[in-house]
C-alpha positions as CSV (number, residue, x, y, z in Angstrom):
1,M,41.3,-81.3,-40.3
2,L,41.7,-82.0,-44.0
3,P,43.4,-79.4,-46.2
4,L,40.9,-77.8,-48.5
5,A,42.5,-79.4,-51.6
6,S,42.1,-82.9,-50.1
7,L,38.5,-82.2,-49.1
8,A,37.7,-81.0,-52.6
9,T,39.2,-84.1,-54.1
10,R,37.0,-86.3,-51.9
11,V,33.9,-84.2,-52.7
12,F,34.6,-83.8,-56.4
13,P,36.6,-86.9,-57.4
14,S,36.3,-86.0,-61.1
15,G,38.7,-83.1,-60.4
16,L,36.4,-80.1,-60.0
17,N,38.2,-77.5,-58.0
18,A,38.2,-73.7,-57.5
19,T,40.0,-73.1,-60.8
20,A,36.9,-74.3,-62.5
21,F,35.1,-71.1,-61.5
22,T,35.9,-67.6,-62.8
23,A,36.3,-64.7,-60.5
24,V,32.9,-63.4,-61.5
25,E,31.2,-66.8,-60.7
26,C,33.0,-67.0,-57.3
27,G,31.8,-63.5,-56.5
28,A,28.3,-64.4,-57.5
29,L,28.5,-67.3,-55.1
30,I,30.4,-65.9,-52.1
31,Y,29.1,-62.3,-51.7
32,P,25.4,-63.2,-51.4
33,A,26.3,-65.8,-48.9
34,L,28.4,-63.3,-46.9
35,R,25.5,-60.8,-47.0
36,R,23.0,-63.4,-45.7
37,L,25.4,-64.3,-42.9
38,E,25.8,-60.7,-42.0
39,D,22.0,-60.1,-42.2
40,A,21.6,-63.0,-39.8
41,G,24.0,-61.4,-37.3
42,L,26.6,-64.1,-37.7
43,L,29.2,-61.9,-39.4
44,G,30.2,-58.3,-39.0
45,S,32.1,-56.3,-41.7
46,S,34.0,-53.1,-42.1
47,W,35.9,-51.4,-44.9
48,M,39.7,-51.0,-45.0
49,A,42.2,-49.7,-47.5
50,A,44.8,-52.1,-48.9
51,D,47.0,-51.5,-51.9
52,G,45.1,-48.3,-52.7
53,R,41.8,-50.1,-52.9
54,R,38.9,-50.3,-50.4
55,R,38.2,-53.9,-49.3
56,R,35.4,-55.2,-47.1
57,V,36.7,-57.3,-44.2
58,Y,34.4,-59.8,-42.5
59,S,34.7,-61.3,-39.0
60,L,32.6,-63.6,-36.9
61,T,30.3,-62.0,-34.3
62,D,29.7,-63.6,-30.9
63,K,26.5,-65.1,-32.3
64,G,28.6,-66.4,-35.3
65,V,31.1,-68.0,-33.0
66,A,28.3,-69.8,-31.2
67,A,26.7,-70.9,-34.4
68,L,30.0,-72.2,-35.8
69,A,30.6,-74.2,-32.6
70,A,27.1,-75.7,-32.9
71,E,27.5,-76.6,-36.6
72,R,30.9,-78.2,-35.9
73,T,29.3,-80.3,-33.2
74,E,26.5,-81.3,-35.6
75,W,29.0,-82.1,-38.4
76,R,31.1,-84.3,-36.1
77,R,28.0,-86.2,-35.1
78,F,27.0,-86.7,-38.7
79,A,30.6,-87.7,-39.7
80,R,30.7,-90.3,-36.9
81,G,27.4,-91.7,-38.1
82,M,28.7,-91.9,-41.7
83,Q,31.9,-93.5,-40.6
84,A,29.9,-96.1,-38.7
85,V,27.8,-96.8,-41.8
86,T,30.7,-96.9,-44.3
87,G,33.5,-98.3,-42.1
88,W,35.7,-95.4,-43.4
89,S,37.8,-93.5,-40.9
90,A,39.8,-90.3,-41.3
C-alpha cells in the first residue's frame, strides 16, 4: 500500500496536498461524509473525553467492514485493468 503522501503526489502532481486546505474546509468535507457513512450503517460513533474536550470517535460496523472489503476488491480489479492499459506497475 502506498503512503498517503506518495498517493497524493501521484493524484495531484502539481503539489496539492492536505496543507492546501484550512481546518474549516477539511471539516466541511470530512464531517458530512462521516455522517452519510453513519446514516448508511457503515460507521458507528460514540463520544469520548480527551484532553478535557469531548470528541466523536468513529468505527466501522460489520456492514462497513463488508463494504470496505467489497470496495477493495473492486479497486484492485480496476487498478489491474489500468495497469494493463498503461503498462505501469506498482
